[in-house]
NUKOLTI-365227 format. One line per 3 residues: number of its first residue (from 1); for each residue x, y, z of N, C-alpha, C. Coordinates in pm, whole numbers, plus 32768, in hexadecimal, padded with zeros to 4 digits. Layout:
REM residues N
NUM = X Y Z X Y Z X Y Z; ...
//
This chain:
REM residues 280
1 = 8055 7F87 8000 8000 8000 8000 8058 807C 8000; 8034 80DD 7FAF 807D 815B 7FAB 8069 81A7 802E; 80D3 81E6 8063 80C3 8236 80DD 8064 82AB 80C4
4 = 801C 82D3 812D 7FB9 833D 811F 7FF1 83C5 8147; 8075 83CB 8156 80B3 844C 8173 8139 8451 812B; 8151 84C1 80E9 81CA 84CF 8099 8208 8558 80B3
7 = 828B 855E 80B1 82CF 85DE 80C5 82E9 861F 803E; 82CC 86A0 8037 82E6 86EC 7FBD 8377 871B 7FB8; 83AC 8725 7F3F 842B 8769 7F2B 8412 87FF 7F2F
10 = 847C 884C 7F4F 846B 88DD 7F5C 842F 891B 7EDF; 8458 88EB 7E69 8423 8927 7DEE 8392 8900 7DD3; 8357 88AC 7E2A 82CA 8886 7E1C 826F 88D2 7E7D
13 = 82AA 8923 7ED3 825A 8963 7F3D 81E9 89BA 7F06; 81FD 89EF 7E8F 8195 8A44 7E54 8111 89F7 7E44; 8119 8973 7E40 80A0 8923 7E30 8040 892E 7EA6
16 = 8073 8956 7F1A 801C 8961 7F90 7FF9 89F2 7FB0; 801E 8A4E 7F59 8003 8ADB 7F73 7F70 8AF5 7F8E; 7F18 8AB9 7F3D 7E89 8AD1 7F4F 7E57 8A92 7FD0
19 = 7E8E 8A1E 7FF6 7E63 89DC 8072 7E89 8A2F 80EB; 7EFE 8A70 80E4 7F30 8ABC 8156 7F0B 8B51 8150; 7EBB 8B76 80ED 7E98 8C04 80DB 7E50 8C3E 8153
22 = 7E0A 8BEA 81A0 7DC3 8C1B 8215 7E22 8C51 8280; 7EA1 8C2B 8278 7F05 8C5D 82D7 7F50 8CD6 829F; 7F0E 8D22 824A 7F4F 8D95 820C 7F82 8DFC 826F
25 = 7F46 8E01 82E6 7F73 8E5D 834E 7FF6 8E2F 838E; 8020 8DB7 8372 8096 8D7C 83B3 8109 8D79 8350; 8167 8DD3 835F 81D4 8DE0 82FF 822C 8D64 82F9
28 = 8230 8D18 8366 827F 8C9D 8366 8257 8C41 82F4; 81D5 8C38 82D9 81A5 8BDF 8270 81D4 8C0E 81E7; 81CA 8C90 81CC 81FC 8CC6 814D 8292 8CAF 813F
31 = 82DB 8CC3 81AE 836B 8CB0 81AB 8390 8C20 818D; 8341 8BC3 81C2 8358 8B35 81A8 833B 8B13 8116; 82C8 8B3E 80E5 829F 8B1C 805C 8303 8B53 7FF6
34 = 8338 8BCA 800F 8397 8C05 7FB1 8425 8BD1 7FC2; 843B 8B77 8023 84BE 8B3A 8035 851E 8B8B 8089; 84F0 8BF8 80C6 8548 8C4A 8118 855F 8C0D 81A2
37 = 84FE 8BBF 81CF 8509 8B77 824E 8506 8AE3 8231; 856B 8A9B 825E 857A 8A0D 823C 8526 89B7 829B; 84A8 89A4 8275 844C 8951 82C1 8432 88D0 8274
40 = 83CD 8884 82A0 83A6 880A 825A 830E 880C 8247; 82E2 87E2 81D3 8254 87DE 81B4 822F 8751 8186; 81C3 871C 81C2 8192 8696 81A3 8103 86A1 816F
43 = 80E2 864F 810D 805D 8652 80CF 802A 85C4 80BA; 7FAB 85BB 8096 7F70 8539 8079 7F91 8509 7FED; 7FA2 8568 7F90 7FBB 8546 7F04 8018 85B0 7ECA
46 = 808F 858A 7EA5 80F1 85EC 7E74 80C6 862C 7DF1; 807E 85E4 7D9F 8054 861A 7D1E 7FE2 867D 7D2D; 7F85 865D 7D86 7F10 86B3 7D99 7EE7 86B1 7E2C
49 = 7F31 86F8 7E81 7F17 86F0 7F12 7E91 872B 7F3A; 7E50 86E6 7F97 7DD2 8716 7FCE 7DDE 8732 8064; 7E41 86F5 80A6 7E5B 870A 8134 7EF1 8724 8144
52 = 7F13 8782 819D 7FA0 87A7 81AC 7FC3 87BE 823E; 803D 8797 825F 8074 87AD 82E5 80FF 87E8 82D5; 8118 8856 831B 8198 889C 8313 81D7 88A1 839E
55 = 8259 8887 83A5 829F 8885 8426 831F 88D7 841E; 8333 892A 8485 83B2 8970 8493 83CE 898B 8526; 842C 8940 855E 8464 8959 85E3 83FA 8974 864E
58 = 839C 8918 865C 833B 8925 86C7 82BF 8975 86A5; 82B2 899F 8628 8239 89E1 85F9 8204 8990 8583; 8180 8979 8582 8145 8926 8518 80C5 8967 84E6
61 = 80A8 894C 8466 8030 897F 8426 7FED 890B 83DD; 7F6C 88FC 83EE 7F22 8894 83A8 7EAC 88D5 8362; 7E95 88B1 82E5 7E2E 88F3 8295 7E00 8898 8225
64 = 7D98 88C5 81E2 7D61 8877 8173 7CF0 881E 81A4; 7CDE 87AE 8160 7C73 8750 8181 7C90 870E 8207; 7C34 871E 8266 7C49 86EA 82ED 7C18 865B 82FD
67 = 7BAD 8636 82B8 7B74 85B0 82C6 7BBC 854D 826A; 7C3C 8543 827E 7C93 84EE 822D 7CD1 8487 828C; 7C86 841E 82A9 7CA9 83C1 8314 7D34 8382 8302
70 = 7D54 8358 8289 7DD5 8318 8273 7E48 837A 8288; 7E39 83F4 8256 7E9F 845A 826B 7EAD 847A 82FF; 7E3D 8486 8346 7E41 84A7 83D4 7E88 843C 8425
73 = 7E6D 83BE 8405 7EB2 8351 844C 7F47 8354 8430; 7F6C 836B 83B2 7FFA 8371 838E 803E 83E9 83D0; 7FF6 8457 83DA 802E 84CD 841B 8045 84B5 84AF
76 = 7FEA 846F 84EE 7FFB 844F 857D 8079 83FC 8592; 8092 839C 853A 810B 834A 8544 8188 839F 852C; 8181 83F5 84C7 81F3 844D 84AA 8217 84A3 8523
79 = 81B2 84DE 8562 81CB 8530 85D8 820D 84DE 8646; 81D8 8468 865F 820B 8416 86CD 829A 83E5 86B4; 82B5 83BB 863A 8337 837D 861D 83A4 83E2 85FD
82 = 837E 8458 85D1 83E2 84BA 85A6 83E3 8537 85FB; 8374 857C 8604 8377 8602 863E 836D 8606 86D5; 8326 85A9 8712 8328 85A6 87A4 83B5 8585 87D4
85 = 83F7 852E 878B 8482 850B 87B0 84E0 8581 8799; 84CB 85C9 872B 851E 863F 8710 8511 86A4 8781; 8496 86BD 87AC 8480 871D 8817 84BC 86EC 889A
88 = 84B2 866B 88B3 84EA 8634 892F 8581 8647 8936; 85C6 863B 88C4 8657 864E 88C4 867B 86DE 88E2; 8620 873C 88C7 8636 87C9 88E5 85FA 87F0 896C
91 = 85C8 878A 89B5 858B 87A0 8A38 8514 87FF 8A31; 84CE 87FD 89C1 8454 884C 89B1 83DF 87FC 89E9; 8382 8841 8A28 8311 87FE 8A68 828F 880C 8A18
94 = 8289 886F 89BF 820E 8886 8972 8232 88AF 88E4; 81D1 88A3 888B 81DE 88E2 8808 815A 8928 87E8; 8160 8985 8788 80EB 89D4 8764 80B1 89A0 86E0
97 = 8032 897F 86E2 7FEE 8951 866B 7F8D 89BD 863A; 7FA8 89F1 85C2 7F4F 8A4E 857F 7EF3 89FC 8525; 7E74 8A1F 8522 7E17 89CE 84D4 7DA7 8A26 849C
100 = 7D71 89FC 842C 7CF8 8A3B 83F8 7C81 8A00 8443; 7C13 8A4B 844B 7BA5 8A25 84A3 7B6C 899A 8486; 7B6F 8971 8407 7B38 88EE 83E6 7B88 887B 8421
103 = 7C02 889A 8451 7C56 8831 848B 7C3E 881D 8520; 7BFC 887A 8562 7BEE 886D 85F3 7BB0 87E8 861F; 7B46 87B6 85DC 7B0E 8735 8607 7B6D 86BF 85EE
106 = 7BD1 86D3 8599 7C2A 8665 8574 7CAD 8664 85C3; 7CBD 86C4 861E 7D3F 86CC 8663 7D5C 864F 86B6; 7CF5 8611 86EE 7D0D 8597 873B 7D42 8528 86E2
109 = 7D15 8525 8664 7D43 84BD 8608 7DD9 84C5 85EF; 7E11 853F 85F2 7EA0 854D 85D7 7EF4 855D 8656; 7EB4 8586 86C5 7F00 859C 8741 7EE8 852F 87A9
112 = 7E82 84DB 8794 7E63 8476 87F8 7E38 84B9 8879; 7E65 8484 88E9 7E3D 84BD 896A 7EA8 8517 89A6; 7F06 8544 8954 7F65 85A5 8987 7F17 8620 89B8
115 = 7F2F 864B 8A33 7EE6 86C0 8A66 7EFE 873A 8A0D; 7E96 8787 89F6 7EA2 87FE 89A3 7E47 886B 89DA; 7E74 88E5 89CC 7E29 8958 89FC 7E11 89B6 8988
118 = 7D93 89DB 8973 7D71 8A39 8909 7D89 8AC7 893A; 7DDC 8B11 88F3 7DFC 8B9A 8918 7DE1 8BF8 88A2; 7DCB 8C76 88C2 7DAC 8CD7 885A 7E1F 8D39 884A
121 = 7E3F 8D56 87CC 7EA8 8DB6 87AD 7E6E 8E29 8759; 7EB3 8E9C 875F 7E8C 8F11 8711 7EF6 8F2C 86A6; 7EC9 8F60 8636 7F25 8F8D 85CE 7F0C 9021 85B3
124 = 7F78 9070 85B9 7F73 9100 859E 7FCA 911E 8525; 7FA9 918D 84E1 7FF2 91B2 8467 8015 9245 8469; 808A 9264 8430 80B6 92EF 8423 80E3 9309 8395
127 = 80B0 9376 835A 80E4 93A7 82DA 8160 93FA 82FB; 81D5 93C0 82E4 8252 9401 830E 826C 9483 82C5; 822C 9497 8254 8244 9514 820A 8209 958C 8252
130 = 81B1 9572 82B3 816F 95E0 82F9 81A6 95F4 8387; 8207 95A4 83B0 823B 95AD 8437 82A3 961C 843F; 8292 967A 849D 82ED 96ED 84A5 8327 9702 8531
133 = 8311 96A4 858C 8341 96B4 8616 83D9 96C3 8617; 840C 971E 8669 849C 9734 8677 84DA 96CD 86D6; 8559 96B0 86C0 85A6 9659 8719 85E7 96B0 8784
136 = 85BC 96A0 8801 85F1 96EF 8870 862A 968E 88D7; 86AD 9690 88E8 86F1 9636 8946 8702 967F 89CB; 86D1 9647 8A39 86DE 9689 8ABC 8771 9698 8AE5
139 = 878D 96F7 8B3A 8814 970A 8B70 8842 968B 8BB5; 88C4 966E 8BA8 8905 95F9 8BE5 88DE 9575 8BA3; 8894 957A 8B35 8873 9501 8AEA 88B2 950B 8A60
142 = 88CD 9496 8A24 890A 9492 899F 88B8 9435 8945; 88B1 945A 88C9 886B 940A 8866 88D1 93C3 880F; 88C1 933F 87FD 8922 92F0 87B1 88DE 9298 874A
145 = 8917 9291 86D3 88F0 922E 8671 8921 91A6 86A1; 88CD 9140 8692 88F8 90B9 86B5 894D 9083 8643; 89D0 9079 865A 8A2E 904C 85F4 8A9D 8FFB 8636
148 = 8AFF 8FD4 85E7 8B6A 8F80 861C 8BB9 8FC7 868A; 8BC8 9049 8680 8C12 9094 86E7 8BCA 908F 876D; 8B47 90A3 8769 8AFB 909C 87E5 8B00 900F 881F
151 = 8AF1 8FAA 87CB 8AF0 8F20 87FA 8B76 8EF6 8835; 8BE1 8F39 880B 8C67 8F17 883C 8C8D 8F63 88BB; 8C37 8FC0 88E6 8C5A 9013 895A 8C50 8FC1 89DB
154 = 8CBC 8FBC 8A24 8CC3 8F6B 8A9D 8C7D 8FB1 8B12; 8C3E 8F61 8B67 8C04 8F95 8BE3 8B84 8FE4 8BD2; 8B43 8FD6 8B60 8AC9 9022 8B47 8A51 8FD1 8B7A
157 = 8A13 9002 8BE3 89A5 8FBA 8C22 892D 8FB0 8BC4; 88EC 8F3D 8BC7 8875 8F1E 8B76 8895 8F06 8AE3; 8916 8EFD 8AC0 8939 8EE1 8A35 8905 8E57 8A0B
160 = 8909 8DF7 8A66 88D9 8D70 8A43 8845 8D71 8A22; 87F7 8DC9 8A66 8769 8DD3 8A48 8753 8E0C 89BB; 87A7 8E6A 8994 879E 8EA2 890D 87BF 8E35 88A6
163 = 8827 8DE8 88C1 884D 8D7B 8867 87DA 8D17 8859; 879A 8CF8 88CA 8726 8C9C 88C4 86B8 8CD6 886D; 86A3 8D58 8875 863A 8D9B 8826 8658 8D98 8791
166 = 86D8 8D8E 876E 8700 8D8F 86E2 86E8 8D0A 869C; 86D7 8C9D 86E8 86DC 8C1A 86AC 8657 8BD0 8698; 85EC 8BEB 86E3 8573 8B9C 86CD 853F 8B9F 863E
169 = 854A 8C11 85FA 8516 8C1C 8572 8582 8C12 8508; 85FF 8C04 8531 866D 8BF2 84D3 86B9 8B73 84F5; 86FF 8B3C 8493 8745 8ABE 84A8 87BE 8ACC 8502
172 = 87F9 8B44 8506 8872 8B59 8554 8887 8BEF 8567; 88EA 8C13 85B9 890E 8C9F 85C9 893C 8CD9 8544; 898B 8C8C 84FA 89BD 8CBB 8479 894A 8CD3 8418
175 = 88E6 8C7C 841C 8871 8C8B 83C5 8827 8D0B 83EA; 881C 8D28 846B 87DB 8DA3 8497 8827 8E1E 8463; 88AA 8E1E 8474 88F9 8E93 844E 88F4 8EAC 83B8
178 = 88E0 8E42 8369 88D9 8E52 82D9 884E 8E7F 82AA; 87E2 8E52 82EE 875C 8E67 82BA 8706 8EC4 830F; 872D 8ED9 838B 86DB 8F27 83E6 872C 8F9A 8421
181 = 86F3 8FE0 8480 8737 9050 84BF 86F3 906D 8544; 8735 90BA 8598 86F9 90DE 8617 874E 9145 865F; 8712 9182 86C4 8755 91E8 8714 873B 91CC 87A7
184 = 8799 91F8 87FB 8786 91EA 888A 87AF 926B 88D0; 877F 927C 8949 87A1 92EF 899D 87F7 92BD 8A10; 8868 9301 8A26 88C8 92D9 8A8D 88D0 9346 8AF6
187 = 88CE 931A 8B74 88E2 9375 8BE6 8957 933F 8C36; 89C8 9387 8C34 8A41 9354 8C73 8A73 92DA 8C27; 8A76 9269 8C6C 8A9F 91EB 8C2D 8A29 918A 8C24
190 = 89B1 91C1 8C1D 893A 916C 8C19 88E3 9190 8BA1; 88BE 912A 8B54 885A 913C 8AEB 87D2 913B 8B30; 8786 91A8 8B1F 8708 91B5 8B69 868D 91A4 8B11
193 = 869E 91A2 8A8E 862F 918C 8A33 8660 9175 89A6; 860F 9131 8956 8639 9114 88CC 85BE 90FD 8874; 85D1 9114 87F5 856A 90FB 8790 85B0 90C0 8717
196 = 8580 904F 86E8 85BE 9009 8677 8556 8FEB 860C; 857F 8FED 858F 8526 8FC2 8524 8528 8F29 8521; 84B2 8EEF 8521 84AA 8E5D 8524 849C 8E21 8499
199 = 844A 8E60 8447 843A 8E35 83BD 843D 8EB1 8364; 8479 8EA5 82EF 8481 8F12 8290 846B 8EDE 8203; 841E 8F29 81B6 8419 8F13 8125 8438 8F9A 80E4
202 = 8425 8FA4 8062 844B 9020 801D 8405 909A 8055; 8384 908C 8079 8336 9100 80A5 8301 90F4 8133; 8313 9081 8172 82D6 906A 81F5 833C 9042 825D
205 = 8318 905D 82DB 836F 903D 834C 8318 9028 83C7; 8345 8FCF 8420 8301 8FBC 84A1 8369 8FBD 8510; 8360 901A 856F 83C1 901F 85DC 8393 8FD3 8658
208 = 83F7 8FAC 86A8 83DF 8F7A 872E 8422 8FD9 878F; 83EB 8FE8 8808 841A 9051 8861 841A 9020 88F2; 847B 904F 8940 8482 902B 89CE 84C9 9099 8A1B
211 = 84A2 90AA 8A9A 84E2 910A 8AF4 84F8 90C7 8B7A; 856D 90D9 8BB4 858A 90A5 8C39 8526 90E0 8C9B; 84F2 908D 8CF5 847F 90B4 8D47 8492 9137 8D92
214 = 8505 914B 8DD1 8514 91C4 8E23 8524 9244 8DD0; 852F 9235 8D4D 853A 92AA 8CF5 84B9 92C4 8CA6; 8450 927A 8CC7 83D3 928E 8C81 8390 9310 8CAD
217 = 8336 9340 8C5A 82EE 93BE 8C6F 834C 9437 8C6C; 83BD 9428 8C26 841C 9495 8C15 842B 94BE 8B83; 83DA 9483 8B2B 83E0 94A2 8A9D 8449 9454 8A50
220 = 8485 93EE 8A8F 84ED 93A0 8A4C 84B3 9353 89D5; 843F 9313 89E7 8403 92C7 897B 83DF 9322 8905; 83A9 9397 8925 8388 93F6 88BA 8406 9422 8870
223 = 8471 9438 88BA 84EF 9461 887C 8526 93F7 881E; 8531 937A 884D 856B 9311 87F9 8513 92F6 877E; 8490 92F7 8791 8437 92E2 871F 8440 9355 86BB
226 = 844C 93D0 86EF 8455 9444 8696 84D1 943C 863E; 8542 9418 8677 85BC 9414 8627 85B6 93A1 85C1; 8573 9333 85E3 855F 92C8 8582 8506 92F9 8510
229 = 849E 9344 8531 8448 937D 84C9 8499 93DA 846E; 84EF 942D 84A7 8545 9485 8458 859F 9433 83FD; 85D1 93C3 8430 8629 936B 83E1 85DE 9334 8368
232 = 8564 9303 837D 851C 92C8 830D 84F6 9332 82A7; 84D8 93AC 82D7 84BB 9419 8279 8533 9432 821E; 85AB 9430 8259 8624 944B 820C 8643 93DC 81A8
235 = 8608 9367 81BE 8623 92F5 8165 85AC 92D2 810E; 854C 932E 8101 84DF 931B 80A2 846F 92C0 80CE; 846E 9297 814D 8400 9245 817E 838D 92A1 81A9
238 = 8315 9282 817D 82A5 92DC 8195 823D 92A7 81F6; 8233 9224 8205 81CB 91E7 8258 8209 919D 82CE; 81DF 91C2 8347 8215 9185 83C0 81A3 9144 840E
241 = 81B5 90C7 8433 8152 907F 8482 817D 9071 8512; 811C 9063 8569 8137 9057 85F9 80D7 8FF0 8632; 810C 8F83 8668 80BA 8F1B 86A3 80CD 8F1A 873B
244 = 8061 8F03 8784 806D 8EF8 8815 7FF5 8EA9 884A; 8003 8E78 88C4 7F94 8E32 8905 7F27 8E96 8926; 7EAC 8E6A 8923 7E3A 8EC3 8939 7E3A 8F02 89C3
247 = 7E79 8EC0 8A26 7E7D 8EF6 8AAD 7EFE 8F40 8ACD; 7F53 8F58 8A69 7FD1 8F9F 8A7F 7FB8 9035 8A6E; 7F82 9072 8AD5 7F5B 90FF 8ACD 7FD2 915C 8AB2
250 = 8047 9147 8AEF 80B9 91A0 8AD1 80E1 919C 8A3D; 80E0 9124 8A01 8104 9119 8973 809D 915F 891C; 801E 914C 893C 7FB4 918F 88F1 7FC1 9226 88FB
253 = 7FDB 9256 8975 7FE8 92E7 898A 805E 9320 893B; 80CE 92D7 8938 8143 9305 88ED 8124 930B 8858; 80E4 92A2 8824 80C1 929F 8796 8069 9317 8772
256 = 8005 9330 87C4 7FAA 939F 87A8 7FF2 9426 87B3; 804C 9433 8813 8099 94AE 8823 80EC 94CA 87A7; 811E 9460 8769 8172 946E 86F2 8121 9483 8672
259 = 809D 947B 867D 8049 9493 8608 8015 9417 85C4; 802D 93A1 85FD 7FF8 9326 85C3 7F60 9321 85D8; 7F1C 92E4 857A 7E8C 92D0 8586 7E6D 923A 8585
262 = 7E0C 9213 85D5 7DE7 9187 85DE 7D9F 9159 8561; 7DCC 90E9 8529 7D91 90B5 84AE 7D3D 9037 84C6; 7D68 8FE4 8523 7D1B 8F6A 8539 7D44 8F27 85BC
265 = 7CF2 8EC8 85E6 7D12 8E6C 8653 7D16 8DDF 8618; 7D68 8D89 8650 7D6B 8D00 861E 7D8F 8CA0 8690; 7D55 8C29 868F 7D70 8BC7 86F9 7DE7 8B6F 86D7
268 = 7E2A 8B3F 873C 7E92 8ADA 872E 7E81 8A76 87A0; 7EBB 8A01 878F 7EC3 89A1 87FC 7F52 899D 8830; 7F60 89A7 88B3 7FDF 898B 88F5 7FDB 88F8 891A
271 = 802C 88A7 88D9 8026 8816 88E7 8096 87E7 8942; 8071 87A1 89AE 80D3 876D 8A0B 810D 86EB 89D6; 818B 86D0 89F7 81CB 8654 89CC 81BF 85E5 8A34
274 = 8169 85F8 8A95 8152 858B 8AF6 8126 850E 8AAC; 814A 849D 8AE2 812C 841D 8AA1 8096 840B 8A92; 806F 83CC 8A25 7FE3 83AE 8A0E 7FB0 834C 8A76
277 = 7F2E 8356 8A95 7EF2 82FC 8AF5 7ED9 8274 8AB4; 7EDB 820C 8B05 7EC0 8184 8AD4 7E36 817F 8A95; 7E30 8141 8A20 7DB0 8131 89DD 7D8D 81A1 897E
280 = 7DE6 8202 896E 7DC6 8270 8913 7DD2 8243 8883
//
């Protein structure tokens, strides 16, 4: 019997563009389809796919025909034999599953009894051509581009956290430095906040942002995001996306302060890697 799940070659990814079109708010999907992000895509039929599953470093997207029992069973095996093990080697406890609404009733078929929590996320958008906020660095603070010089600086507190932020969406630090960019704010010998581009295409960008807790409510997040916006303007990027959890009020407030407007809400499952229960 022919297997009911097949992996596409990178030059075949365009075949699933229509299936994944519902994730148009998620730049990661566009980056994957265009080959800028090295992910993996599996389908039921390589010649004419009707169901698709995409995986990249703990983030997954499932779309297309949901009532595809053979594909769903094969996908459940693929997750168990390949990706749960991959995550375990990285000591990850959960992964994020993005899905189109027709897939919600079928999630048990592909996840079994692995515990999962449905969470809501927001997507905001900014037309970078209209952003005019000035970059104002407070006294005793310094603004730095994240580059090899910064990464080589000895004794810089929180540098490891910045390095961690560079890698979830890129294959390596080198991959980040070649394809992405970011800025951080330094106070003394401590990095107190940073903003990095997570995915980039010719016209679009999505940043990730963090501020050390004791430096919050000081405008650090606004500063790092503003300089990233200035960077993308200088490089011809016009559309900037911002994703956050629906209950992350500080992130929402920062996005709105910067001029982002809310475009949509979307659900995801946070899937635990706890062992399946007997009889599932």
